[in-house]
N, C-alpha and C positions, 0 to 999 in steps of 0.2 A: 373551604380553603381560600377564601377571598383574602384574608389577612392573617397569616399564620405566624406565630412567634416561634422561631427556631432555636435561637441561642438565648435562653432565659437567664443564663448566668452572667451575660455581659451587662455592664453598667449602662443604664439608659442615658447617662450623661455623655456617653461616647458620641452620640449623634450631635450633641451641642459642641463637643470638641471638634468634630469634623467640620462644622460650619463657623468655628470661631478661631481665628489665627492668633489671638493675643495670649490666651491662657492655656499653657500646656504643662503637664507634670514633667515631661522628658522631651528633650530635643536631641537629635543625632546629627552630628556634623563631622565632616572630614577636616583634618588639621590644616590642610592647605586652602580651605575655604571653597573648594570646588564641589560640584554635585556628583553624586553617584547615581547613575542611571541604570535601571533594570528595564530592558526592552521586552515588551510583550506584543509583538507585531500582529498576532492572531486575534487580539482582543480589541474591539473598537472602544474609543474613549467613553462613549455614552453607556456601553455595556459595563465597562469597568466601574463607572460611577454607580451603577445599580448594585454591583457586587460590593463596593465600598459601603453603601448604605446598609446592605445586609450585614456586613461584618461589624459595623459600628452599632447598628440598631437591633440586630438579632431577629429581624422580621422582613418579610417580602410579600408585597401585594401583587400577585401575578395578574389579576384582572385588569391592572392598569396598563399592561403591555400587550403588544401584538404577539401573535403566536411565533412569528419569525424571530422576534426579539427573545422570546422564551427559549427557543432553540439555541440562540447565541449565548444566552446566560448559562444554559446547560453545558455547552462546550467550554465556556470560560471557567465554570466551576470545576470541571475536570482538569483543565490545564493548571488551575491554581490549587488543586488537591483539596477542594472543599467537599470532601466525601459525604458529609451529612446532608448537603444540599441536593445532591444528585437524585436520590430516591424520591425526595419531595417533588422535584420538578418532573420526574418521570411519571409519578402517580397523578399529578395535576393534568398532564397531557393525556394520559390514558383514560382518565375518568371524565374529563371535560371537553376534549377535543377529538373525539373519535372520528367524526365526519371529516375533519380537516386532515387527519392522519391518512385516511383512505384516499383522499384526493391528492395528497402529497406524499405518497408512499415512497417515491424515489428519494426525496430529501430525508425522510425519517430513516429509511433503510441505510442510506449512506452514512448518516450521523450515528445511528445506533451500532452499526457493525464496523465503524471506523476505528473503534477501540474496544477494550474489554470492560469498560466501566459502566456502560449503559445496559445492564443485563435485563432489566425489566422491559425496556423498549425492544430489545432483541427478541425476547420471548413473545411480546405482543405482536411484533412484525411477523414472526414465524407462524403464529396461530392465524393471523389475518391472511397470510398467503395461502394457507391450507383451506380456510373456510370461505374466503371471499376472492378466490383467484380470478374468476370471471370479471368481477367488478374492477379489479386492478388491471386486468388485461385490456378492458374496454375504456379505461380512463383516458382523458385527453393528454395526460403526461406520460403515457406508456412508453413512447419512443425514447424518453430520457432515463428510463430506469436502468440501474446498473446491470451489467452482464451477469453477475452472480445471482441477482434476484431473478432474472429470466431463467437461468439454469435451475434454480430452486423450484420455480413454477412448473417447468417441464418435468423435472424429476418426481414431483408429487402427482403427476398425471392428472392435474386438475384442468388442463386445457387440451384441446385436440391438436393433432399434428398439423392440420391445415391452418389452424389459427396461428401456430408458431410460424409457419412458412409465410403467411400473408404479411407478417411484419419483417423488419430488417433482421436477417439472420446473421448471427455472429459466429466466429470461428469455433468457439467452444460449444456452441449450441448444436451445430450440425451433427456431431456424434450422438446427441440425445434424441434426435428426431427419428421416429420409427417410420421411415419412408414407405415401407411395405404396407402400412396401415392406411395409406392414401388410396383413394379410388383412382382408376385409370384416367378418368376425366379430370380429377384434381391434379394429377401429375402432369397431364398434357397442358392444362391451362395455367397452372400456377408454378410448376417447377421447370418444365422444359424451356421456357423463355430465358431462364437464368442459368443455363447449362455451363456457361463460362466461369461461373464462380464456384462450381463444384469440381472436386478432383475428377479427372477424366475416367479413372478406373471405377469410381463410385457411380458416376453417371452412366457408364456403359452397363454396369451391373443392373442398375435400376431400369434402364431402358429394356434390357432383356427380360427382367422380371415382369414388367407391365405388358410386354408383347407376347410372352410365352406363358400360356395357361398352365403348363406343366412345371413351371419354374419353382424350385424349392430354395428359398432364401437361406435355409439352414445348411444346405450343401454347397451353395455358391459362395461367392466372396464378398457379398455386401457387408456381412458382419465383420469379416476380416478387414475390409477396407475402412470401415468406420473405426475399428479398433486402432488401425494404423494412424488415422487422423487424430484420434484422441491421444495417442502416445506422443504426438508432437506438441501437445500443450505443455505449458510450464507453470509451476506454482510460484508465481511472482507478482508482486504489486508494482514492479518497476519496469522490467524488461519484457520483450515479446520474443516470439520465435525468430523474428528477423535479427534481433540482437544476438540470439543464441547461435545462429548460423554464421554471423560475422565473427564472433569470438572464437567459434570452433575452427574457422579457417585460419585465424591468427595463431591458434595453438598448433596447427599443422603447418605453420610457416607458408601460408598461401596468401595470394592476393584475394580481395573480396570478389573479383570477377572470375576467379578460378572455380572449377567444379569441386564441391566438397566430397572428398574420397573417404573420410572417416568422420562419423558423427558421434556426438556425446549426449548422454542423458544428463540434464542439469537437475540433480536431486537436492531439494532444499535442505540445508544443514542447520541454518540458524537465521531467524528473522528478528531484528531489533525493532522496537517500537517505542516512540516517546509517549504512547498512551498507556504503557504498562503501569505507570505510577511509581516505578522504582527510581532510585537515585541513579544518575548517570554512571557513577563509579560502580554501582552494582551491576549495571547492564554491561559495562566493559568487562567486569569480572566474569559475568555469565558467558560472554563471547569466548573467553579463554577456556572456561570449563567445558563448553560444548565443542569448540573447534580445535583446541590444541591436540597435537598428534595426528591430525587429519591432513592429508596431502591432496594434490590435484583439486584445488578449490578456486572458485571465481568469486570475488567480492564485488558487490554492486552497491554504490552509494547514490541516494537521491538527494540532490541539493535543495535546500529549503527555499520555497517561494520562487523557484526558477524551473525552467524546462530542461535542465541539463542532467545528464547521468554520467557518473564517473566510476571507475573500478579498476581492478587488477587481477591478474592470474598468478597464483602461487603454486608451482608444481611440487614443492616440498612441504614438510609439516610445519604448522604453526607451533610456536613455543612461548614460554614466559620466563626465560632465563637470562634476560638482558643481553642476548647475543644477536648477531646478524646472521641470517640464513644465507647460505651460499648456493647460487644456481645461476646458470646462464640462459635459462628458458623462461624466466618470468617477464611479464610486461604489464604496463598500465595503459589506460585509455580513457577517452571521454566521448560522449555522444551529445550533440546539440541538433535536434531535429534530424535532418538528413546528413549533417556534417559529422565528422569524427576525427579524433587524433589517436594514433597508436604510437606508443613509446616503449621500446624494448630496453632491457637492462644492458648497460655497458660496463658496469663494474660489478662483476658477479660476486665479489667478496662482501658487498653491502647490498645485496638484492632485497632481503626481507628483514624488517625490524621486529624483533621479538621481545618487546618490553611489556611487562605485566600491567602497567598503568596506561598503556596505549591500546587503542582499538587496532583493527587490521591495518598495517602500515608497510609501505614499500620504500626501500632506499632510506635516505636520511632526509625525511620530509618531502621526498618526491611525490608521495601520496601518503599522508599521515593523518590519523584521527586521534585527537586529544580531547579531554574534557576539562571544563573550567567551572569551579564553584558549585559543582553538582547541578548546574542549571542548563548548560547547553554544551554541545559538542562542536568542535571546530576542525575543519579539514584544511590541511596545508598542501599546496601543490607547487613546490619549488623544483628546480632542475639541478640535480647533483649527480646521481648515480644511474640515471636513465637517459636515453638519447635526447629527449626533448621534453619541454614543459607541457603539461596537459591542462593548464589553468583555464578557467571558464570566464569568458567576458573580461579578460585582462586582470582578473582578480587572482591574487596569490593564496587567499584563504577565504573561506565562507562557512556558513552554518549548515550543518547536516540535518536533514529531515529524519531519515531512517536508513538502514542498510540491510542487505540480505547476503548470505553466503551459501553457495552451492558447491556440492562435491560432484565431480565429473565421473561418469561411468561410460566407458566406450561401448557403443552399441554395434550390433551386426547389421550391416545394411542389406 
């Protein structure tokens, strides 16, 4: 696989055309003489040049490049929808770079599971986790592995409970640790010093378990406590439990310093992804197919290449009938690290925009998602029918990365 021809039908003269500015069969120009730019901010110029050589020449010599560059080529091929190139790159990595993959499982895992296009790498990572979990766990890069990978390691029971605890424990991993499998000595030396990071009820139950020889964990509340912790997790790639609590308080018309009297389960209804390979128009259509006629929803947008999160709460049903939904209880918001902006609706007659060619939208571009040229999606944040503008970094519009929609279910406290 040192030098493999992939597009045999392409003319070999294309490579000459790429390097020769004088003789072309076709030129494309705008009437006003200005240039049309297509921005690909996620692809480095040198990587795009490699892709161009592949497109024009129909071949790619992977041995010429560093492994990190091959990963970047793989990601770029997916973004440019070069589907025939993806399995070739995956096979090359799996067959020729096994040791490197083991040593850099964190990067490969993040890359392969970052979208649904790298199925062979996903399969290879999963098998590697099952067969070589101890090797992964003891690697120097273990502290940087994604939380989902750590959870997979624990769920496959390939590492001991004390191994898990000896590393930095994450919120979602605590419910997966079978604490009663620890020895009393391990609990005393490894867990007790960190009692402050454990829920008090869980720690008290564990303390009783290790001090009382007659303790039966099946009859006590350790399992129940762990279940309660697990129930507080949220299936989101954007927000955390902290965001959920703040949004829940806003729904209940509370200040964020107030005690939360009614909590909600945020049940994932729809997750949009730019890695799906679908046209943007098709993804907007799918949003309406899944979410129309659903009420009590929270929309969360992730801004591309920034640390900001924006969103809105819609208590009424989404529609696709070119209407405006009427409600006095909707609101929009933004988070930027520890800072936030909350903006409640002031004109209830124009609270929700129900246009079929728009994504989830509030007001009249107070928070509005539109698509252009089936290439990218743009969010507008003007101030019209809501109390204040939630614009990010003084921008009125910006590019969306992806978004999630949750349906709220009230829980019994």
